[in-house]
C-alpha positions in Angstrom: -32.7 -16.3 1.9 -35.6 -15.6 -0.4 -37.4 -12.3 -0.6 -41.1 -12.2 0.3 -43.5 -10.8 -2.2 -46.0 -8.3 -0.6 -49.6 -8.9 -1.1 -51.6 -6.1 -2.8 -53.1 -4.8 0.5 -49.6 -4.5 2.1 -48.2 -2.9 -1.0 -51.0 -0.3 -1.0 -50.6 0.4 2.7 -46.8 0.8 2.3 -47.1 3.1 -0.7 -49.8 5.3 0.8 -47.7 5.8 4.0 -44.6 6.9 2.0 -46.1 9.2 -0.7 -45.3 12.9 -0.2 -48.0 15.6 -0.3 -46.4 17.0 -3.5 -46.5 13.7 -5.3 -50.1 13.0 -4.1 -51.1 16.5 -5.3 -49.6 15.8 -8.7 -51.5 12.5 -8.9 -54.8 14.2 -8.0 -54.3 17.1 -10.4 -53.3 14.7 -13.3 -56.5 12.7 -12.6 -58.6 15.9 -12.5 -57.1 17.2 -15.8 -57.8 13.9 -17.5 -61.4 13.9 -16.2 -62.0 17.4 -17.6 -61.7 19.5 -14.4 -60.3 22.9 -14.2 -58.3 23.3 -11.0 -56.3 25.8 -9.1 -53.6 25.4 -6.5 -52.1 28.4 -4.6 -48.3 27.7 -5.1 -47.2 30.1 -2.4 -49.6 29.8 0.5 -47.6 32.0 2.7 -49.4 35.0 1.2 -52.9 33.4 1.5 -55.2 33.3 4.5 -54.6 30.4 6.8 -56.7 27.3 6.1 -57.3 27.8 2.4 -57.7 24.3 0.8 -54.9 23.0 -1.4 -57.1 22.6 -4.5 -60.2 24.2 -6.0 -61.7 22.1 -8.8 -64.5 23.1 -11.2 -66.4 21.1 -13.8 -70.0 21.0 -15.1 -71.4 23.2 -12.4 -69.6 21.4 -9.6 -67.1 23.1 -7.3 -64.8 21.0 -5.0 -62.5 22.4 -2.4 -60.0 19.7 -1.4 -57.4 19.6 1.3 -54.7 17.1 0.6 -52.7 15.3 3.4 -50.2 12.6 3.6 -51.0 9.5 5.6 -49.7 11.1 8.7 -50.5 14.7 7.9 -52.9 16.6 10.2 -55.8 18.8 9.1 -55.1 22.0 11.0 -57.8 23.9 12.9 -58.0 26.7 10.4 -58.3 24.2 7.6 -61.2 22.4 9.3 -63.0 25.6 10.0 -62.8 26.8 6.4 -63.7 23.4 4.9 -66.8 23.3 7.2 -67.8 26.9 6.3 -67.4 26.1 2.6 -69.3 22.8 3.0 -72.3 24.8 4.2 -72.5 26.7 0.9 -75.1 25.3 -1.5 -73.6 23.2 -4.3 -70.0 23.2 -2.8 -68.3 19.9 -2.1 -65.4 19.7 0.4 -63.0 16.9 1.1 -59.9 16.2 3.1 -58.2 13.5 1.0 -55.3 11.2 1.8 -53.5 8.8 -0.5 -55.6 5.9 1.1 -58.7 7.7 -0.3 -57.6 7.1 -3.9 -60.6 5.0 -4.9 -63.0 7.6 -3.5 -61.1 10.4 -5.3 -61.3 8.5 -8.6 -65.1 8.0 -8.1 -65.6 11.6 -7.1 -63.7 13.2 -9.9 -65.1 10.8 -12.5 -68.7 11.3 -11.5 -70.7 13.7 -13.7 -73.5 15.7 -12.1 -76.7 13.7 -11.9 -75.1 10.4 -13.1 -72.4 8.0 -12.2 -69.1 7.9 -14.2 
């Protein structure tokens, strides 16, 4: 019996379904660091207000609040409310990112204000 080789789309789907939030966060923060972003993650969210996003990223006058979720993770009500409120602030970008959003994440973090990456 021979093993089948997965095509790229199947491989990506399989990987994005299996990645943990901690691993995904590590990948995003590594990308952000390489792209020159300063970032903060609250390591013990039990002492924070409910709904605070996983990451705050700052670079070149841009501020991003990002909630990170696994493929099956759900954005909780408090998280949606806070992201929406932050998104109404001038100059603030908000995202709820999943591993399947990787290409968008790379484009967003690579983009400089006023010009493409």
